[in-house]
N, CA, C and O of each residue as an XYZ file, in Angstrom:
456
protein
N     -25.045    -12.899     -1.810
C     -25.032    -13.898     -2.450
C     -23.806    -14.823     -1.642
O     -24.139    -15.883     -1.114
N     -22.531    -14.405     -1.588
C     -21.898    -15.178     -1.154
C     -21.502    -15.557      0.201
O     -21.152    -16.584      0.782
N     -21.803    -13.628      0.631
C     -21.817    -13.273      1.838
C     -20.824    -12.971      3.053
O     -19.662    -12.740      2.720
N     -21.040    -12.950      4.037
C     -19.204    -12.336      4.747
C     -18.291    -13.108      4.363
O     -17.387    -12.491      3.800
N     -18.033    -14.943      4.470
C     -16.806    -14.749      3.871
C     -15.848    -14.419      2.670
O     -14.649    -14.687      2.587
N     -16.749    -13.695      1.647
C     -16.013    -13.089      1.114
C     -15.305    -11.894      1.329
O     -14.203    -11.546      0.906
N     -16.018    -11.393      1.966
C     -15.617     -9.670      2.317
C     -14.523    -10.257      3.443
O     -13.785     -9.286      3.276
N     -14.034    -10.793      4.131
C     -13.728    -11.110      5.385
C     -12.562    -12.162      4.425
O     -11.546    -11.468      4.477
N     -12.247    -13.227      3.735
C     -11.294    -14.165      3.377
C      -9.905    -13.003      3.072
O      -8.897    -12.834      3.758
N     -10.403    -12.193      1.530
C      -9.675    -11.085      1.504
C      -8.364    -10.514      2.138
O      -7.188    -10.647      1.799
N      -9.012     -9.762      3.275
C      -8.809     -9.179      4.366
C      -7.491    -10.045      5.567
O      -6.568     -9.883      6.365
N      -8.145    -10.754      5.033
C      -7.333    -12.379      6.217
C      -6.046    -12.132      5.273
O      -5.218    -11.328      5.703
N      -5.845    -12.633      4.259
C      -4.752    -12.822      3.690
C      -4.015    -11.817      3.933
O      -2.862    -11.811      4.365
N      -5.015    -10.527      3.513
C      -3.659     -9.061      3.206
C      -3.221     -9.206      4.904
O      -2.045     -9.053      5.235
N      -4.094     -9.457      5.726
C      -3.088     -9.250      7.043
C      -2.012     -9.828      7.286
O      -1.001     -9.382      7.828
N      -2.246    -10.929      6.843
C      -1.536    -12.028      6.943
C      -0.020    -11.890      6.186
O       1.083    -12.212      6.627
N      -0.280    -11.464      5.258
C       0.807    -11.073      3.990
C       1.511     -9.648      4.684
O       2.720     -9.513      4.495
N       1.018     -8.920      5.227
C       1.546     -7.340      5.504
C       2.011     -7.575      6.730
O       2.935     -6.825      7.042
N       1.547     -8.712      7.903
C       2.380     -9.099      9.277
C       3.448     -9.817      8.409
O       4.496     -9.197      8.587
N       3.706    -11.118      7.325
C       4.714    -11.252      7.006
C       5.928    -10.275      6.536
O       6.903    -10.047      7.252
N       5.758     -9.786      5.375
C       6.429     -8.554      5.203
C       6.994     -7.796      5.742
O       8.054     -7.255      5.428
N       5.909     -7.563      7.245
C       6.249     -5.748      7.936
C       7.369     -6.704      8.857
O       8.379     -6.065      9.150
N       7.351     -7.850      9.258
C       8.244     -8.257     10.750
C       9.856     -8.895      9.982
O      10.892     -8.963     10.644
N       9.764     -9.334      8.423
C      10.841     -9.882      7.721
C      11.783     -8.282      7.773
O      12.952     -8.123      8.122
N      10.381     -6.823      7.097
C      10.966     -5.834      6.725
C      11.946     -4.788      7.545
O      12.919     -4.221      7.047
N      11.442     -4.638      9.033
C      11.853     -4.537     10.498
C      12.934     -4.739     10.640
O      13.972     -4.079     10.680
N      12.466     -6.359     10.771
C      14.046     -6.951     10.945
C      15.447     -6.747     10.523
O      16.366     -6.448     11.285
N      15.568     -6.991      8.856
C      16.235     -6.166      8.172
C      17.148     -4.814      8.587
O      18.318     -4.487      8.786
N      15.659     -4.206      8.575
C      16.043     -2.700      9.062
C      17.319     -2.616     10.685
O      18.401     -2.111     10.985
N      16.381     -3.372     11.215
C      17.252     -3.043     12.782
C      18.113     -3.955     12.794
O      18.724     -3.973     13.863
N      18.457     -4.786     12.013
C      19.735     -5.933     12.025
C      20.755     -4.748     12.037
O      21.546     -4.795     12.979
N      20.879     -3.809     11.271
C      22.380     -3.029     11.129
C      21.785     -2.394     11.901
O      20.681     -2.722     11.468
N      21.497     -1.576     12.906
C      21.774     -0.507     13.585
C      22.287     -0.671     14.598
O      22.438     -1.815     15.027
N      22.771      0.575     15.385
C      23.877      0.565     16.534
C      22.558      0.915     17.664
O      21.646      1.742     17.664
N      23.007     -0.218     18.631
C      22.221     -0.030     19.887
C      21.647      0.892     20.433
O      20.554      0.758     20.983
N      22.664      2.600     20.335
C      22.048      3.516     20.730
C      21.198      3.907     19.766
O      20.607      4.930     20.110
N      20.908      3.540     18.761
C      20.061      3.998     17.551
C      18.796      3.707     17.274
O      18.019      4.234     16.477
N      18.609      2.455     18.309
C      17.432      1.450     17.729
C      15.834      2.620     18.147
O      14.805      2.726     17.481
N      16.169      3.257     19.331
C      14.719      3.582     19.276
C      14.728      4.426     18.581
O      14.001      4.012     17.678
N      15.074      5.486     18.285
C      14.931      6.609     17.003
C      14.270      5.607     15.588
O      13.216      5.846     14.998
N      15.153      4.565     15.317
C      15.051      3.802     13.890
C      13.592      3.417     14.246
O      12.723      3.866     13.499
N      13.296      2.814     15.061
C      12.519      2.150     15.410
C      10.950      3.024     15.267
O      10.089      2.750     14.431
N      10.867      3.995     16.192
C      10.033      5.110     15.902
C       9.899      5.844     14.446
O       8.814      6.286     14.069
N      11.059      5.935     13.679
C      10.824      6.438     12.277
C      10.389      5.376     10.861
O      10.054      5.630      9.704
N      10.625      3.902     11.759
C       9.327      2.576     11.025
C       8.212      2.710     11.012
O       7.399      2.675     10.088
N       8.047      2.986     12.769
C       6.244      3.020     12.147
C       5.748      4.384     12.131
O       4.531      4.552     12.045
N       6.573      5.432     12.205
C       6.014      6.068     11.555
C       5.875      6.239      9.998
O       4.869      6.467      9.325
N       7.218      6.057      9.619
C       6.938      5.569      8.013
C       5.856      4.578      7.837
O       5.352      4.971      6.785
N       5.193      3.556      8.201
C       4.755      2.568      8.052
C       3.137      3.515      8.380
O       2.357      3.743      7.455
N       2.861      3.970      9.824
C       1.569      4.870      9.672
C       0.983      6.234      8.845
O      -0.101      6.816      8.841
N       2.181      6.418      8.201
C       2.089      7.405      7.314
C       1.806      7.235      5.383
O       1.287      7.731      4.384
N       2.747      5.962      6.016
C       2.282      5.427      4.131
C       0.600      4.746      4.132
O      -0.175      4.535      3.199
N       0.503      4.583      5.263
C      -1.076      3.280      4.916
C      -2.042      4.835      5.429
O      -2.930      5.090      4.616
N      -1.972      5.650      6.407
C      -2.836      6.640      5.883
C      -3.370      8.032      4.792
O      -4.369      8.750      4.857
N      -2.077      8.003      3.702
C      -1.615      8.670      2.866
C      -2.268      7.607      1.728
O      -3.454      7.711      1.411
N      -1.674      6.910      1.331
C      -2.327      5.613      0.523
C      -4.220      5.962      0.693
O      -4.975      6.754      0.127
N      -4.316      5.428      1.236
C      -5.890      5.147      1.389
C      -6.649      6.568      1.718
O      -7.875      6.544      1.607
N      -6.065      7.733      2.090
C      -6.432      8.679      1.704
C      -6.712      9.156     -0.012
O      -7.738      9.333     -0.669
N      -5.162      9.257     -0.338
C      -5.182      9.343     -1.888
C      -5.633      8.121     -3.121
O      -5.555      8.315     -4.334
N      -6.026      7.075     -2.577
C      -6.754      6.387     -3.365
C      -8.632      6.949     -3.214
O      -9.211      7.354     -4.222
N      -9.197      6.894     -2.145
C     -10.122      7.615     -1.714
C     -10.473      9.181     -2.447
O     -11.482      9.877     -2.560
N      -8.968      9.291     -2.882
C      -9.454     11.270     -3.609
C      -9.052     10.384     -5.086
O      -8.911     11.274     -5.925
N      -8.852      9.280     -5.641
C      -8.523      9.044     -6.520
C     -10.415      8.134     -7.182
O     -10.717      8.013     -8.370
N     -11.112      7.770     -6.238
C     -11.826      7.087     -6.265
C     -13.005      8.289     -6.868
O     -13.559      8.244     -7.967
N     -13.182      9.302     -5.842
C     -13.790     10.166     -5.549
C     -14.019     11.199     -6.634
O     -15.058     11.679     -7.086
N     -12.706     11.404     -6.925
C     -13.058     12.240     -9.058
C     -13.183     11.076    -10.023
O     -13.767     11.096    -11.107
N     -12.545     10.060     -9.461
C     -13.132      8.956    -10.704
C     -14.295      8.817    -11.154
O     -14.434      8.834    -12.377
N     -15.783      8.590    -10.051
C     -16.308      8.810     -9.822
C     -17.317     10.092    -10.472
O     -18.167     10.275    -11.344
N     -16.881     10.519     -9.838
C     -17.674     11.875     -9.943
C     -19.169     12.156     -9.155
O     -20.098     12.897     -9.475
N     -19.017     11.362     -8.141
C     -20.636     10.988     -7.450
C     -20.097     11.747     -6.096
O     -18.927     11.738     -5.712
N     -21.332     12.485     -5.378
C     -21.359     13.162     -4.648
C     -20.599     12.249     -3.049
O     -19.617     12.456     -2.336
N     -21.878     11.060     -3.084
C     -21.878      9.825     -2.728
C     -21.832      8.445     -3.278
O     -22.507      8.093     -4.245
N     -21.151      7.805     -2.736
C     -21.315      6.575     -3.472
C     -22.328      5.766     -3.334
O     -22.466      4.727     -3.979
N     -23.223      6.256     -2.351
C     -24.635      5.299     -2.263
C     -25.702      6.499     -3.366
O     -26.665      6.121     -4.032
N     -25.363      7.452     -3.317
C     -26.218      8.114     -4.366
C     -25.859      8.153     -6.036
O     -26.478      8.568     -7.016
N     -24.655      7.560     -5.858
C     -24.054      7.821     -7.234
C     -24.336      6.536     -8.290
O     -23.970      5.521     -7.695
N     -24.763      6.247     -9.411
C     -25.077      5.164    -10.631
C     -23.936      4.255    -10.167
O     -22.799      4.673     -9.949
N     -24.507      2.364     -9.965
C     -23.713      2.041    -10.394
C     -22.552      1.537    -11.511
O     -21.726      0.625    -11.498
N     -22.961      2.756    -12.642
C     -22.009      3.051    -13.378
C     -20.587      3.605    -12.968
O     -19.433      3.273    -13.237
N     -21.085      4.448    -12.313
C     -20.287      5.638    -12.057
C     -19.056      5.423    -10.931
O     -17.967      5.971    -10.760
N     -19.930      4.136    -10.122
C     -18.985      3.754     -9.317
C     -18.103      2.604    -10.175
O     -16.876      2.635    -10.278
N     -18.738      1.864    -10.605
C     -17.802      0.853    -11.306
C     -16.243      1.654    -11.862
O     -15.113      1.180    -11.741
N     -16.702      3.257    -12.614
C     -16.160      3.489    -13.290
C     -14.595      4.067    -12.361
O     -13.417      4.043    -12.718
N     -15.271      4.574    -11.022
C     -14.576      4.677     -9.916
C     -14.066      3.462     -9.434
O     -13.239      3.130     -8.585
N     -14.441      3.177     -9.837
C     -13.085      1.392     -9.132
C     -11.805      0.898     -9.805
O     -10.687      0.643     -9.357
N     -12.594      0.823    -11.615
C     -11.809      0.644    -12.374
C     -10.415      1.815    -12.367
O      -9.217      1.598    -12.550
N     -11.052      2.923    -12.115
C      -9.147      3.724    -12.194
C      -8.596      3.983    -10.953
O      -7.454      4.169    -10.533
N      -9.683      3.947    -10.484
C      -8.477      3.733     -9.028
C      -7.443      2.451     -8.724
O      -6.305      2.537     -8.262
N      -8.131      1.295     -9.097
C      -7.359      0.223     -9.435
C      -6.646      0.111    -10.416
O      -5.714     -0.693    -10.427
N      -6.962      0.968    -11.538
C      -5.909      0.928    -12.532
C      -4.793      1.953    -11.978
O      -3.682      1.537    -12.308
N      -4.724      3.093    -11.282
C      -3.944      3.935    -10.376
C      -3.155      3.398     -9.631
O      -2.046      3.922     -9.520
N      -3.474      2.121     -8.838
C      -3.015      1.738     -7.903
C      -1.805      0.549     -8.992
O      -0.604      0.458     -9.248
N      -2.805      0.005     -9.248
C      -1.476     -0.788    -10.735
C      -0.430     -0.319    -10.641
O       0.591     -0.617    -10.020
N      -0.880      0.906    -11.681
C       0.440      1.782    -12.064
C       1.348      2.037    -11.025
O       2.454      1.501    -11.096
N       1.057      2.814    -10.001
C       1.564      2.583     -8.962
C       2.699      1.918     -8.771
O       3.862      2.314     -8.858
N       2.051      0.357     -8.371
C       2.920     -0.907     -7.761
C       4.572     -1.196     -9.490
O       5.735     -1.597     -9.456
N       3.905     -0.837    -10.317
C       4.494     -1.345    -11.296
C       6.355     -0.379    -11.574
O       7.506     -0.723    -11.843
N       5.472      1.134    -11.237
C       6.400      1.834    -10.643
C       7.441      1.828    -10.102
O       8.570      2.262    -10.330
N       6.850      1.176     -9.194
C       7.234      0.903     -7.769
C       8.737     -0.223     -8.157
O       9.942     -0.128     -7.922
N       7.912     -1.197     -8.817
C       8.597     -2.656     -8.903
C       9.775     -2.265    -10.039
O      10.713     -3.016    -10.303
N       9.603     -1.244    -10.524
C      10.847     -0.529    -11.915
C      11.745      0.119    -11.404
O      12.872      0.271    -11.873
N      11.274      0.608    -10.278
C      12.136      1.981     -9.514
C      13.161      0.624     -8.493
O      14.385      0.527     -8.400
N      12.419      0.027     -8.066
C      12.892     -0.899     -6.744
C      14.122     -1.844     -8.105
O      15.341     -1.682     -8.164
N      13.483     -2.544     -8.794
C      14.679     -2.739    -10.403
C      16.062     -2.411    -10.346
O      17.086     -3.029    -10.054
N      15.689     -0.833    -10.845
C      16.628     -0.076    -11.439
C      17.635      0.223     -9.735
O      18.734      0.764     -9.613
N      16.916     -0.249     -8.868
C      18.368      0.606     -7.948
C      18.929     -0.654     -7.350
O      20.040     -0.697     -6.820
N      17.899     -1.944     -7.485
C      18.797     -3.309     -7.655
C      20.350     -3.180     -8.418
O      21.429     -3.260     -7.829
N      20.165     -2.982     -9.742
C      20.975     -3.082    -10.809
C      21.615     -2.256    -10.792
O      22.704     -2.365    -11.355
N      21.307     -1.198    -10.230
C      22.726      0.394    -10.175
C      23.639     -0.397     -8.621
O      24.848     -0.619     -8.541
N      22.897     -0.589     -7.882
C      23.838     -1.756     -7.014
C      24.536     -2.676     -6.982
O      25.496     -2.745     -6.215
N      24.209     -3.581     -7.804
C      24.979     -4.765     -8.213
C      25.931     -4.189     -9.761
O      26.500     -5.065    -10.413
N      25.984     -3.357    -10.026
C      27.042     -2.659    -10.956
C      28.046     -2.103    -10.321
O      29.153     -2.205    -10.850
N      27.913     -1.311     -8.914
C      28.813     -0.203     -8.274
C      29.282     -1.765     -7.876
O      30.008     -1.970     -8.849
N      29.336     -2.801     -7.217
C      30.388     -3.482     -6.652
C      31.233     -3.714     -7.026
O      32.057     -4.335     -6.354
């Protein structure tokens, strides 16, 4: 009904957000690195980014496949696909909360250690 813009707009927003985060993150990491270590650290940053993206997409695809219990999305029922999406997004949200809690815990412990 709403067409391609409804599909493209979230991708554009995610791409811009990812680019802004990645630039700031890489700058923060590379600022404290000695000149002779920059190539190695830059390569490790790119490797960790690629591995994270591939692993996350594969893991969420596996969660969806297990949750929907459909051999193929096209042949699965609408209810099975809806359950698969709901569980996949719930797992992603839980992982985000765990990551935020771990980050907050690390930040609190680093504040107290100073």
